[in-house]
PLY file of the C-alpha trace (Angstrom):
ply
format ascii 1.0
element vertex 220
property float x
property float y
property float z
element edge 219
property int vertex1
property int vertex2
end_header
213.49 -55.02 -67.78
216.29 -58.09 -66.63
219.92 -56.83 -66.89
222.15 -58.44 -69.01
225.81 -58.17 -69.98
227.36 -57.25 -73.24
230.75 -58.93 -73.71
233.27 -57.54 -76.20
234.64 -60.56 -78.00
238.41 -59.51 -78.89
239.71 -62.67 -80.98
237.57 -63.13 -83.93
235.03 -65.85 -83.77
236.30 -66.54 -88.00
239.96 -66.62 -86.92
240.21 -70.56 -87.30
238.47 -70.07 -90.42
240.67 -67.19 -91.55
243.69 -69.56 -90.92
242.06 -72.35 -92.60
241.01 -70.44 -95.70
245.03 -69.12 -95.75
245.96 -72.83 -95.73
243.73 -73.56 -98.32
244.80 -70.75 -100.68
248.21 -71.57 -100.55
247.34 -75.15 -101.47
245.34 -73.99 -104.40
248.21 -71.60 -105.36
250.56 -74.55 -105.23
248.24 -76.68 -107.77
248.10 -73.47 -110.24
244.41 -73.86 -109.48
242.39 -70.18 -109.42
239.40 -70.27 -107.14
237.00 -67.34 -107.62
234.09 -66.93 -105.20
230.90 -65.31 -106.71
228.57 -63.90 -104.89
225.14 -62.05 -105.10
221.57 -61.81 -103.62
218.95 -64.02 -105.52
217.73 -62.98 -108.88
220.63 -60.78 -109.59
221.79 -63.15 -112.93
224.84 -65.05 -111.22
223.85 -68.39 -113.16
223.28 -66.67 -116.19
226.13 -64.47 -115.82
228.34 -67.75 -114.95
226.99 -69.72 -118.25
228.17 -66.63 -120.44
231.42 -66.59 -118.54
232.36 -70.10 -118.78
231.03 -70.45 -122.67
233.53 -67.42 -123.33
236.40 -69.01 -121.69
236.29 -72.65 -121.64
238.16 -72.68 -125.03
241.38 -71.05 -123.04
240.96 -72.65 -119.57
240.18 -75.84 -118.16
237.14 -75.12 -115.83
235.28 -76.45 -113.20
232.16 -75.31 -111.25
230.87 -76.00 -107.61
227.22 -74.15 -107.10
226.20 -74.15 -103.49
222.84 -74.09 -102.33
220.72 -74.71 -99.24
218.88 -77.55 -101.25
218.45 -77.71 -104.96
220.18 -78.79 -108.06
218.42 -76.10 -110.73
221.65 -74.48 -111.07
224.27 -77.36 -111.50
221.74 -78.63 -114.00
222.01 -75.55 -116.18
226.08 -75.18 -115.67
226.07 -78.89 -116.78
224.87 -78.09 -120.31
228.10 -75.84 -120.68
230.09 -78.83 -120.70
232.11 -78.04 -118.04
232.91 -80.29 -114.75
229.80 -79.21 -111.85
229.14 -80.21 -108.67
226.38 -79.24 -106.42
226.81 -78.99 -102.84
224.29 -78.39 -100.46
224.52 -76.50 -97.25
222.52 -78.34 -94.98
220.56 -74.90 -94.10
223.52 -72.77 -93.73
223.75 -69.63 -95.75
227.22 -69.65 -96.83
230.58 -71.47 -97.39
233.47 -71.44 -95.22
236.55 -72.76 -95.82
236.42 -76.62 -94.94
232.75 -76.52 -96.77
234.93 -75.52 -99.72
237.62 -78.01 -99.16
235.27 -80.82 -99.30
233.92 -79.43 -102.15
237.04 -79.08 -104.22
237.43 -82.79 -103.18
234.54 -84.40 -104.54
234.73 -82.03 -107.83
238.70 -83.33 -107.89
239.85 -80.44 -109.39
243.20 -80.38 -109.07
243.78 -80.36 -112.83
241.38 -77.22 -113.28
242.72 -73.74 -114.38
239.92 -71.97 -112.81
237.04 -73.50 -110.44
234.07 -70.85 -109.81
232.24 -71.17 -106.54
228.83 -69.87 -106.84
227.81 -69.07 -103.64
224.86 -69.10 -101.75
222.32 -66.29 -102.84
222.87 -63.86 -99.71
224.53 -60.36 -99.75
225.54 -60.94 -95.88
226.81 -64.11 -94.52
229.02 -65.06 -97.52
230.94 -61.96 -97.46
231.52 -62.47 -93.45
233.46 -66.08 -94.38
236.34 -66.63 -96.21
236.31 -69.32 -98.35
240.11 -69.45 -99.42
239.28 -68.34 -102.69
242.26 -66.67 -104.90
239.70 -63.59 -105.82
236.17 -62.70 -104.36
233.74 -61.46 -107.00
230.24 -60.10 -106.74
227.23 -59.47 -108.68
224.94 -56.55 -108.22
221.93 -55.88 -110.51
220.36 -53.21 -111.76
216.70 -53.83 -110.34
217.84 -54.02 -107.04
219.38 -50.61 -106.98
222.22 -48.07 -106.51
221.81 -48.18 -102.44
223.20 -51.46 -101.87
226.90 -50.35 -101.31
225.12 -48.46 -98.33
223.18 -51.05 -97.05
225.90 -54.03 -97.55
229.25 -52.44 -97.28
231.17 -55.79 -95.97
230.46 -57.57 -99.36
231.51 -54.72 -101.54
234.72 -54.36 -99.33
235.51 -57.93 -99.49
235.03 -58.22 -103.55
238.15 -57.79 -105.90
235.68 -57.54 -108.57
232.00 -56.10 -108.71
229.64 -57.20 -112.00
226.61 -54.75 -112.35
224.37 -56.81 -114.43
221.07 -56.02 -116.25
222.06 -52.74 -117.35
219.71 -53.26 -120.18
217.18 -52.19 -118.05
219.06 -48.96 -116.56
215.86 -47.02 -118.68
213.23 -48.90 -116.41
214.64 -48.73 -113.08
215.76 -45.64 -111.25
219.69 -46.62 -110.88
222.34 -44.10 -110.94
225.23 -45.84 -111.95
227.87 -43.05 -111.37
226.80 -42.66 -107.90
226.64 -46.51 -107.42
230.58 -46.47 -108.23
231.19 -43.53 -106.34
229.70 -45.46 -103.52
231.46 -48.74 -104.40
234.55 -47.16 -104.73
234.42 -44.97 -101.15
234.40 -48.30 -99.57
236.66 -50.33 -101.79
239.32 -48.06 -104.05
240.99 -51.14 -105.62
237.83 -52.74 -106.89
237.53 -53.72 -110.67
233.78 -52.70 -112.15
232.10 -54.24 -114.87
228.56 -52.89 -116.09
227.36 -55.58 -118.14
224.07 -57.20 -119.41
224.20 -61.05 -119.17
221.24 -61.13 -121.15
222.42 -59.17 -124.34
226.19 -59.80 -123.88
227.10 -56.24 -123.42
230.10 -55.97 -121.19
231.20 -59.50 -120.86
234.11 -59.46 -123.08
235.38 -56.46 -120.33
234.53 -59.26 -117.42
236.11 -62.25 -119.07
239.23 -60.51 -120.04
240.17 -59.31 -116.62
239.34 -62.78 -115.12
241.58 -64.67 -117.79
244.21 -62.18 -116.85
243.74 -62.73 -112.80
243.87 -66.75 -113.91
247.11 -66.48 -115.70
248.69 -63.99 -113.35
249.03 -61.32 -115.88
0 1
1 2
2 3
3 4
4 5
5 6
6 7
7 8
8 9
9 10
10 11
11 12
12 13
13 14
14 15
15 16
16 17
17 18
18 19
19 20
20 21
21 22
22 23
23 24
24 25
25 26
26 27
27 28
28 29
29 30
30 31
31 32
32 33
33 34
34 35
35 36
36 37
37 38
38 39
39 40
40 41
41 42
42 43
43 44
44 45
45 46
46 47
47 48
48 49
49 50
50 51
51 52
52 53
53 54
54 55
55 56
56 57
57 58
58 59
59 60
60 61
61 62
62 63
63 64
64 65
65 66
66 67
67 68
68 69
69 70
70 71
71 72
72 73
73 74
74 75
75 76
76 77
77 78
78 79
79 80
80 81
81 82
82 83
83 84
84 85
85 86
86 87
87 88
88 89
89 90
90 91
91 92
92 93
93 94
94 95
95 96
96 97
97 98
98 99
99 100
100 101
101 102
102 103
103 104
104 105
105 106
106 107
107 108
108 109
109 110
110 111
111 112
112 113
113 114
114 115
115 116
116 117
117 118
118 119
119 120
120 121
121 122
122 123
123 124
124 125
125 126
126 127
127 128
128 129
129 130
130 131
131 132
132 133
133 134
134 135
135 136
136 137
137 138
138 139
139 140
140 141
141 142
142 143
143 144
144 145
145 146
146 147
147 148
148 149
149 150
150 151
151 152
152 153
153 154
154 155
155 156
156 157
157 158
158 159
159 160
160 161
161 162
162 163
163 164
164 165
165 166
166 167
167 168
168 169
169 170
170 171
171 172
172 173
173 174
174 175
175 176
176 177
177 178
178 179
179 180
180 181
181 182
182 183
183 184
184 185
185 186
186 187
187 188
188 189
189 190
190 191
191 192
192 193
193 194
194 195
195 196
196 197
197 198
198 199
199 200
200 201
201 202
202 203
203 204
204 205
205 206
206 207
207 208
208 209
209 210
210 211
211 212
212 213
213 214
214 215
215 216
216 217
217 218
218 219
């Protein structure tokens, strides 16, 4: 076997993006725009949850949405039916958005007059957690069918999120999902994370989630 070197990089390869993200975050704050980065794996119910969230808050807040996907506009069409401003972002094969890509989306969306901009990130539990988008807050969705072991497999996603939505609780009887154990695992990674068990399908638990988000946007 041919020998090879292992080089320990001391400076973060994400340093430039992290700096850029902070600049964007400060800019959004000065414009009184709250940017929520919403992440999940494919099929967790991100778009359905987003539609329910929009319908709950659109009479109280000016909402706009950025839909990120590798190559599709299906979700953007669904969101547009709520009546809010929406833009589809094609990432060109990239499995995440960084701060500059987010800035381009915000410019295309013309979101300066929005109270709340929601970025529905690419469906992935790995890459999106590694790149700071400049969002005010990060939220993730874990669905019951995915299993209660996901905090063990994808710890960074849970560490970087300010809120965790546990979706599809209406399927608890069908899947072997231990809610208490899942929450315990998450809290060990991130003691300050806000957790909201919900069913986007039935609406159960949605009020607690949307109330939290509304208060965050308003700075309460």
